[in-house]
N, C-alpha and C positions, 0 to 999 in steps of 0.2 A: 550908301546902302551897307557897305561892309561895317561902318562904325555902329549902325543900328543892330546888325547882326551880332557885332561883339558885345553890345550892351545886353541883348537878349541872353546870350550865353552866359555872361557873367552873373546877371540877376537870377536866372534859371539855376546855375551852380551855387550861388549863395543861399537862396531858398531851399534848394534840394538838400544841401548840407545841414541847414538849420533844421529842417523838417525831419530828416532821418535822425539827428542827434535828439531832437525833442520827443520823437516817437519812443525813445527809450524810457522816457518818464512813465509810460503806461505800466511797465512792470512794477516801479514802486508804488504807483497809484493803486494797483490791484492788491498788492501784498499789504499795504497799510490799510486799505478798506478791509480786506479780510481780517486782519489783526483787530481792527476796531470792532468789527461785528462779533468776533470770537470773545474778545474781552467783554463786551457789553452783555452778550447773551449767555455765554458759557461761565465766564468768572464773575460777572456782575459788576464789573468795573468800567468806568468811562473816564477818558482823558480828553478834554476839549482840544488840547494842542495837537494830539495825535489825529483827531477828526479833522480839524482844520488844515492839517499838513497835506492830506490827500485831496481835500477840495481846492486848496490853493494850487497845488501841483497840477491838478486838472485844469484850472483857469490859465495857468502859464502854458501848459501844453496846447491848449485850445488856441490861445492868442498867438503864440509863436509859430504854430504849425499852419495857420490859416493861409498864409501865402504859398506854402507848399502845396496845400490842397487845391488852391486856385490854379497853380502851375500844372497840376495833374488833371485839371477839370473835374474836380471832385464836388464843387458846390452845386446847389440845386440851380438848374436851368430850365425853363420852359422850353421844351423841345418841340412843341407843336409844329412850328414852321421852320426853325433853325436847322433842323436835321436835313431838311430837303433842299435848303438853299445850296447854291454854288459856293465854293471857297471864297471868292472875292465878295459875295453878298454877306456871308458870315463874318468876313474880315471888317467890312464897313459897320456891320451891327456891333461887333466887339469894339471897335474904335469909338463908336458913339456911345455904347454903354460904359466904357472906361471913363470918358470925359464928361458925359451927362449925369451919370448915377454915381459910379465908384468914387472918383476924386472929389467931388463936392462932399459926399458923405465922410470919406476920410478926413478932409479938412475940417469939417464940423466936429467930428469925434476928437481930432487932435486938439483943436483949439479950446473945445470945452473940457477936455481932461487935463490939459497941462496946468492950469491953476490948482487943480486938486491934487495933481502929483506932486507939484512944488510945494504945496501946503504940506502934504504928507511927509515929505522927505524933511522939511524945516523942522516939524515937530516930532520927527521919528515915531510916526504913528504906529500903534500897536492894535491888535485884535480888541474889539469891545467886549469880547467873551471873557468872562473870569478864566484864569488859567489858560488863555489862548496864547497864540504865537505872538512873539515880539516885533516881527518885521513886516507889518502890512505894508509899510512905504516901498518895501522891495517888490511886492506883488504889483503895486500899482504902476510901476514903470513899464509893465508889459503892455499897457493900453498905447501909449504913444510909440513903443516899439512895433506893436501889431500895425499901427497906421503906416509907419515908415517901410515895413517889409511888404505889406499888401499894396501900398502905394508903388513901390518899385516893381512888384511883379505886374501891377495895373500898367505901368509905363512899358515894361517889357511885352506885355500883351498887346498895347498899342503899337509898338514898333514891330512886332511880329505881323500885325494886321496891316501895317503900311507896306512891309515887305511883300505880303501876300498881294495886295492891290497893285503894287508896282511890278508883280510878276517875277519877284526876286525871293520867293519863299524857299528856293533852294539853298539859300545861304543859311537857313536855320532850319534844323529838323523840326518837324511837327511837335514832337514831344521829346524832350531830353531823355537820355538813358539814365535809369535808376542809379542813384547815388552820385550823380554829376552835379 
């Protein structure tokens, strides 16, 4: 049981660190977006590469922070019944949700994405937009990384559920402290 708790803490810390780091991408996204709007509507100039840069940064932020959001319980959940259930019942439902829904979907996304990512890297794919960014292949690597990070967080969620079912949820805090 202690090894499960250790795994939960390691994954929580990993995704917490990545999530906090990635959250800083929001500042350049907002600044670049503001710059694009000002250039377009005040100066009358448009730069496709600049517009793509904030769109791509947003995509990276979304993909890499998804596991952190899962860790924090920020994804949409239908709480009609869940909130009223006991901790053990919620743990059973979380455990089932991880292995019946989350993991199969992550495997499908990963398996379908990898040939596209490999091809993109092989040809050093660029943006199809004229004057767009040159590094589309770098953006595409975020998809399998998303799958791995969310998968690890899902396994940590399952491990936390097992600890709760076994009556050992004292080994892992319900929610890790911010920044850990």
